[in-house]
C-alpha positions in Angstrom: -51.9 46.0 45.1 -49.5 45.7 48.1 -46.1 44.2 47.6 -45.6 40.8 49.2 -42.3 39.9 51.0 -41.2 36.7 52.7 -38.8 37.1 55.7 -37.1 34.0 56.9 -35.7 34.0 60.5 -38.6 36.4 61.1 -38.8 35.8 64.9 -35.2 36.6 65.4 -33.5 39.8 66.4 -33.0 41.4 63.0 -35.9 39.4 61.3 -38.5 40.8 63.7 -37.3 44.4 63.2 -37.5 43.8 59.4 -41.1 42.6 59.8 -41.9 45.9 61.6 -40.2 48.0 58.9 -42.0 46.4 56.0 -45.4 46.3 57.8 -44.9 50.0 58.4 -44.1 50.5 54.7 -47.4 48.8 53.7 -46.1 45.5 52.5 -47.9 42.1 53.0 -45.4 40.3 55.2 -45.0 36.5 55.3 -42.9 35.6 58.2 -41.2 32.2 58.5 -39.2 30.8 61.5 -38.6 27.3 63.0 -38.0 29.1 66.4 -34.8 27.2 67.0 -33.2 30.5 68.2 -36.0 33.0 67.4 -38.8 33.9 69.8 -42.4 34.3 68.8 -42.8 37.1 71.3 -40.7 39.3 69.0 -43.5 39.3 66.4 -46.6 38.5 68.4 -47.7 42.2 68.3 -48.1 41.8 64.5 -50.4 38.7 64.6 -53.6 40.8 64.7 -52.8 42.5 61.4 -54.4 41.5 58.2 -51.2 42.0 56.2 -49.1 39.7 58.4 -48.8 35.9 58.3 -46.5 33.7 60.4 -45.5 30.1 59.5 -43.6 28.0 62.1 -41.5 26.2 59.5 -38.0 24.8 58.8 -36.8 26.1 55.5 -34.2 23.4 55.2 -37.0 20.9 54.4 -38.8 22.9 51.7 -40.4 26.3 51.1 -43.9 26.8 49.5 -45.5 30.2 49.3 -48.7 30.4 47.1 -49.4 33.4 45.0 -47.3 36.4 44.1 -44.1 37.1 45.8 -42.0 40.3 45.2 -39.2 40.1 47.6 -37.4 37.5 49.9 -35.2 38.4 52.9 -33.2 35.4 53.9 -32.3 35.9 57.6 -32.7 32.4 58.9 -29.6 31.3 60.7 -28.1 31.1 64.2 -26.0 34.2 64.6 -24.2 33.9 67.9 -21.3 31.6 68.8 -23.3 29.9 71.6 -26.0 29.0 69.2 -24.0 27.8 66.2 -21.5 25.8 68.4 -24.5 24.1 70.0 -26.2 23.3 66.7 -23.5 23.2 64.1 -25.3 20.9 61.6 -28.4 23.0 61.6 -26.2 26.1 61.1 -24.6 24.5 58.0 -27.9 23.2 56.6 -29.7 26.6 56.8 -26.8 28.3 55.1 -26.6 25.8 52.3 -29.9 23.8 51.9 -32.0 26.6 53.3 -30.4 29.2 51.0 -30.8 26.9 48.0 -34.6 26.6 48.8 -34.9 30.4 49.1 -33.1 30.9 45.8 -35.3 28.3 44.1 -38.4 30.1 45.4 -37.1 33.4 44.2 -36.5 32.0 40.7 -39.9 30.4 40.6 -41.6 33.7 41.7 -39.3 36.0 39.8 -38.7 37.7 43.1 -35.7 39.8 44.2 -33.8 38.1 47.1 -31.5 39.6 49.7 -29.4 37.3 51.8 -28.0 38.1 55.2 -24.3 37.5 55.1 -21.9 38.5 57.9 -18.6 40.1 58.7 -17.5 36.6 59.7 -16.8 35.9 56.1 -13.6 37.9 56.7 -12.6 35.5 59.5 -9.7 36.8 61.7 -8.8 39.5 59.2 -5.3 40.4 58.0 -6.7 43.6 56.4 -8.0 46.5 58.5 -10.6 47.9 58.1 -12.4 45.2 56.1 -13.6 46.2 52.6 -15.7 44.0 50.3 -12.7 43.3 48.1 -11.0 41.4 51.0 -11.4 37.6 50.6 -10.9 36.8 54.3 -8.8 34.6 56.6 -11.1 31.7 57.7 -10.3 28.4 59.3 -12.6 26.0 57.5 -12.3 23.2 60.0 -12.3 25.2 63.2 -15.3 25.3 65.5 -16.5 28.7 64.0 -16.2 27.3 60.5 -19.7 26.0 60.6 -21.0 29.6 60.6 -18.3 31.3 58.6 -18.3 28.7 55.8 -22.1 28.5 55.7 -22.2 32.2 55.0 -19.4 32.1 52.5 -21.2 29.3 50.6 -24.4 31.3 50.9 -22.7 34.2 49.1 -21.2 31.9 46.4 -24.5 30.1 45.5 -26.4 33.5 45.5 -23.9 34.9 43.0 -24.2 31.7 40.9 -28.0 32.1 40.7 -27.5 35.8 39.8 -25.0 35.0 37.0 -26.5 31.8 35.7 -30.2 32.5 36.1 -30.2 36.3 35.9 -31.9 36.3 39.4 -32.1 39.7 41.1 -29.9 39.2 44.2 -28.5 41.4 47.0 -25.9 40.4 49.6 -25.7 42.3 53.0 -22.5 41.7 55.0 -23.8 42.5 58.4 -21.4 43.7 61.1 -22.1 43.6 64.9 -25.6 44.9 65.5 -27.3 45.6 68.7 -30.6 46.9 70.2 -33.9 45.8 71.7 -34.9 42.1 71.3 -31.4 40.8 71.5 -31.3 37.7 73.7 -29.4 38.2 77.0 -28.2 34.6 76.7 -27.0 34.6 73.2 -23.3 35.0 74.1 -22.6 38.2 72.2 -20.7 40.9 73.9 -23.4 43.5 74.5 -26.1 41.3 76.0 -23.5 39.4 77.9 -22.1 42.5 79.5 -25.5 44.1 80.2 -26.8 40.8 81.7 -23.8 40.5 84.0 -24.1 44.1 85.1 -27.8 43.8 85.8 -27.2 40.6 87.8 -24.4 42.1 89.8 -21.8 39.8 88.3 -18.3 40.6 87.2 -17.9 41.4 83.5 -16.1 38.7 81.6 -13.6 39.6 78.9 -12.2 36.8 76.7 -8.5 37.4 75.9 -6.7 40.6 76.9 -9.6 42.9 75.9 -7.6 44.7 73.2 -9.5 43.0 70.4 -11.9 45.5 68.7 -15.5 45.5 67.6 -17.7 48.1 65.8 -21.3 48.2 67.0 -24.2 49.3 64.8 -27.6 50.2 66.3 -30.5 48.1 64.9 -32.4 51.0 63.4 -29.4 52.0 61.3 -28.8 48.4 60.2 -32.5 48.0 59.1 -32.3 51.2 57.1 -29.1 50.0 55.3 -30.7 46.6 54.5 -33.9 48.3 53.2 -31.9 50.6 50.9 -29.8 47.6 49.7 -32.9 45.6 48.9 -34.4 48.4 46.8 -31.1 49.2 45.1 -29.8 47.8 41.8 -26.5 46.6 43.2 -25.8 42.9 43.3 -22.3 42.6 44.8 -21.8 42.3 48.6 -22.2 45.5 50.7 -20.9 46.0 54.2 -23.6 47.3 56.5 -22.1 48.3 59.9 -20.8 51.1 62.0 -17.1 51.9 61.6 -16.8 53.4 65.1 -14.3 50.9 66.5 -13.6 50.3 70.2 -11.6 47.8 72.2 -13.6 45.3 74.3 -11.8 46.5 77.4 -12.9 50.1 76.8 -16.4 49.0 76.0 -16.7 47.1 79.3 -15.8 50.3 81.0 -18.6 52.1 79.1 -21.0 49.4 80.2 -20.1 50.0 83.8 -20.6 53.7 83.4 -23.9 53.2 81.6 -25.3 50.8 84.3 -23.9 52.7 87.2 -22.4 49.5 88.6 -18.9 48.8 90.0 -18.2 45.2 89.3 -14.8 44.0 88.5 -13.6 43.0 85.0 -12.3 39.4 84.8 -10.4 37.7 82.0 -10.8 34.3 80.5 -9.0 32.5 77.6 -9.9 33.8 74.1 -11.9 31.2 72.1 -10.4 29.6 69.1 -10.4 31.7 65.9 -12.1 34.6 67.6 -11.3 37.6 65.4 -9.0 40.2 66.9 -10.1 43.1 64.7 -13.5 44.0 63.3 -14.3 47.3 61.6 -16.2 47.8 58.4 -15.1 49.9 55.5 -18.5 51.3 54.4 -17.3 53.3 51.4 -19.4 51.2 49.1 -22.5 51.6 51.2 -22.0 55.4 51.2 -21.5 55.5 47.5 -24.1 53.0 46.3 -26.8 53.4 49.0 -26.2 56.9 50.3 -26.2 55.2 53.7 -24.2 55.5 56.9 -25.1 55.1 60.5 -26.8 58.0 62.3 -27.2 56.8 65.8 -24.2 57.1 68.2 -23.1 54.2 70.4 -24.1 56.3 73.5 -27.6 56.9 72.1 -28.1 53.3 71.0 -26.7 51.8 74.2 -29.0 53.8 76.4 -32.0 52.5 74.4 -30.7 49.0 74.6 -30.0 49.2 78.3 -33.4 50.5 79.1 -34.9 47.6 77.1 -32.9 45.0 79.1 -33.5 46.8 82.4 -37.3 46.4 82.0 -37.1 42.6 81.6 -38.8 40.6 84.3 -36.6 39.0 87.0 -37.5 35.6 85.6 -36.1 36.6 82.2 -33.0 38.0 83.7 -32.4 34.9 85.8 -33.0 32.6 82.9 -30.3 34.4 80.9 -27.7 32.9 83.3 -28.1 29.4 82.1 -25.8 28.0 79.3 -27.8 24.8 78.5 -29.7 25.4 75.3 -31.2 21.9 74.9 -34.7 23.2 75.4 -34.4 25.5 72.4 -33.3 22.7 70.0 -36.0 21.1 67.8 -34.7 18.0 66.0 
């Protein structure tokens, strides 16, 4: 009998790739998303399959899944600053109430649950690179706190269920990930730069461009999550690519990749934006036997080709910064 897995946030960037992976592995996949930031087109190619179900549902209200359930992947959450600054209450609720509902369902079904945490639990780090032992430097009342603290609470309540109820839990601390199905208008650096390049606009850097990021291609990220889910390790694990680059140097790579010659312009750095971001993946190497395989040049070519093939309407739509049409109250 096939294993059954519930994936929340299934119509999002990572959620949709996880659906593909577990369908490929022969699982019965139950996908759930309220589509507040996800897009059904990311998973519509799976609708024809007998082992795939999609529920348009808000997990902060309740979760009911009849029958056997072996695994839960909790990936429901806005993940970009544009989204969680636009919908701060929903962001806090999905990280707290939504997580509580997922954990309750896992307890009821005796299912193993993996939650998608984030490198943002480290805040603007004073330790570099960031290992899982670092507790972070987070502004709880700053604008980014709605996301950072939702994820930190998510980790805390997950570990409480693990210790108190003996629940099988896994925590993936996900660092910057990119690839096909990212939204051009989600405000993160890669789709923002590529979108500007494709539209012939100047590339916008916030701050002096000396802040660093480390980008992991989605296929590597999905493999790391898959290995963590099937492991017997319950403490948090960093899943990311330690190949660090400054934003300024990355903007130059984008211009070379796209063959464009726009200027680079600078704007004020947003409040609490981290200046350094690089994962220490020693634990992932030791526990999971995992490390990224796809170079940034390989992954960025695949990603650029995906965005380049978007329709002119999709490309034009990505310019707009009003997300009111995406908010379901």
